[in-house]
Each structure stands twice: as structure tokens, then as C-alpha cells.
C-alpha positions as CSV (number, residue, x, y, z in Angstrom):
1,R,-0.2,0.0,-0.2
2,I,1.4,3.4,-0.9
3,A,0.4,6.6,0.5
4,V,0.8,9.6,-1.5
5,I,0.7,12.8,0.4
6,G,-0.2,15.6,-1.9
7,S,-2.9,16.0,-4.5
8,G,-1.3,18.5,-6.8
9,S,-0.2,17.6,-10.6
10,M,2.9,15.4,-9.2
11,G,1.1,13.7,-6.6
12,S,-1.8,13.0,-8.8
13,A,0.6,11.7,-11.6
14,I,2.4,9.4,-9.1
15,A,-1.0,8.1,-7.6
16,R,-2.2,7.3,-11.2
17,S,1.2,5.7,-12.3
18,W,1.7,3.2,-9.4
19,S,-2.2,2.5,-9.4
20,E,-2.0,1.7,-12.8
21,L,0.7,-1.0,-12.1
22,G,-1.5,-2.8,-9.8
23,H,-0.5,-1.1,-6.6
24,S,-2.8,-0.4,-3.7
25,V,-2.7,3.8,-3.7
26,V,-4.2,6.2,-1.3
27,N,-4.0,9.8,-2.1
28,V,-3.8,12.3,0.8
29,H,-4.7,16.1,1.0
30,G,-4.0,17.6,4.1
31,H,-6.5,20.4,4.1
32,L,-9.9,19.2,2.6
33,I,-11.0,15.3,2.3
34,Q,-13.7,16.6,0.1
35,T,-11.2,17.9,-2.4
36,C,-9.1,14.6,-2.2
37,D,-12.5,12.8,-3.0
38,F,-12.9,14.8,-6.0
39,L,-9.1,14.4,-7.1
40,V,-9.2,10.6,-6.7
41,R,-12.2,10.1,-8.5
42,K,-10.6,12.1,-11.4
43,I,-7.3,10.0,-11.1
44,G,-9.7,6.6,-11.2
45,H,-7.8,3.3,-10.9
46,D,-9.2,2.6,-7.7
47,V,-7.2,5.2,-6.1
48,A,-8.6,5.9,-2.7
49,A,-8.8,9.3,-0.4
50,A,-7.7,8.9,3.0
51,S,-7.0,11.2,5.8
52,L,-3.2,11.7,6.8
53,N,-3.3,9.8,9.8
54,N,-5.1,6.7,8.6
55,S,-3.1,6.6,5.4
56,I,0.2,6.6,7.0
57,E,-0.4,3.8,9.6
58,E,-1.5,1.6,7.1
59,A,1.1,2.3,4.3
60,D,4.1,0.4,3.5
61,V,5.6,3.5,1.2
62,I,5.0,7.1,2.0
63,V,5.6,9.7,-1.0
64,L,6.0,13.3,0.3
65,A,4.8,15.2,-3.1
66,V,4.2,18.8,-2.1
67,P,5.6,22.1,-2.8
68,W,8.9,22.8,-1.0
69,I,7.3,25.7,1.0
70,A,4.4,23.3,2.5
71,A,7.1,20.9,3.4
72,K,9.1,23.2,5.3
73,Q,6.2,24.5,7.1
74,S,5.1,21.1,8.5
């Protein structure tokens, strides 16, 4: 299971690519889960939306795909 933190163009592309290869992928958007729900429906390929805590606890791999400024603020 792969958790992709970040739902922008990079995070969405990573989630789509790995899910197309058959991996279980959750995409995380730190602010609004509703925004992430919309994005994962757009990505397709059974990518799921999840909150940050739930996705990290169950992930085998965690990918941080956020802008540098957002990573520095966390």
C-alpha cells in the first residue's frame, strides 16, 4: 500500500502511475478530504482518498509530493 501525500499535479501523476501498475494507492490531501475525494475520482484506477493519519499508519511506502514551501512549514 502506497500513501501519496499531496494531490497536486505531481502527487496525482504518481498515484495514477502506481495504481495503473496494480499497487494499492491512497492519495492524501492535508486540508479538505472533499477536495481529495474529487481528485481521486478524477485519477481513477481505484485510488482511494484518506486522511493523513489513517493513510500513514497502514502504508508500506509514503511519498511526500508537496511544494517545498509546504514541506518546510510542516
